[in-house]
N, C-alpha and C positions, 0 to 999 in steps of 0.2 A: 660476841667478839667484837672487838672492835680491829680496824686496822691498824690499831696503834700495835695490839697485840702482834695481831697476822706476822706484820711486819718484822717485830719483834723475835720471835719464832723464827722465820726464816731467817736470820741475824743470827741466832743463836744453833742455827742449828749449819750456816756453811761454817760457823765455830768449829761443831763438834769434826765436820769434815777435814777443815786444816789442822786439828790435833788432831788424830787421825793419821794420816799422811805424816806427819812429822815426827810424830813416835814410832811409826813402820819406818822412815826416815832414819832415826837417830839409832834403834834396833839393827838395824843391819852396819853399822858399822863393829857392835860390839860383838855379833855375832858370823865369825871367819864362813866366806863360802864355799872353802874348799875343805870341809871338814869333814871328820868320822863322827861328831858327838850327833847326838841324837837333834840338836838346837838346828842346825841346818836343814833339818826335814820337818821341825817344828814353823821354824821363820819362815820357810815356802808356804804351808798352809795358814800362816799370819798374815802374810801378805795378799795372799787370794780371800782371805776372809775381809780385811782392811777393802779391797775394791770394790769387793760384796755390797760391804755396810756402803759405800760412797754408793755406789748405783742406790741401792733405797732411799739413803738419804734426798737426792738429787733429785728420784719419782715423786717425793714428800715433795720437796716444792715445788714440785713443777703442779700439783695439785692445789699448792697452798695460795699459787701466784694469781689464780682470778676469782678465789672468794676475797683476796686482798685487795685486787682492782678492785670487784663489786662492791666491798664496802668501802671504799675510798670513794665511787664518783658517787652510794646512796648520801655520805657522809657529808659529800660536796653540796646534792641536793634541798639539802634538810636547811642550809643555813644560807 
């Protein structure tokens, strides 16, 4: 896997994180906060799941960064 591929993967993960947070933010407006509907309870669990997804994706990015820098320095040495 080249440095460019790892960079593209990191960018894609960042876009997914932004998308998850945007989706939760927009859906907050459609589900009333103080409601007896089952949707209010479901939304709180979705909000917690989005936080969990964000944490996992950030950890994946943190593991990919050393590989990216290693590949990038290796490509510079070859030139």
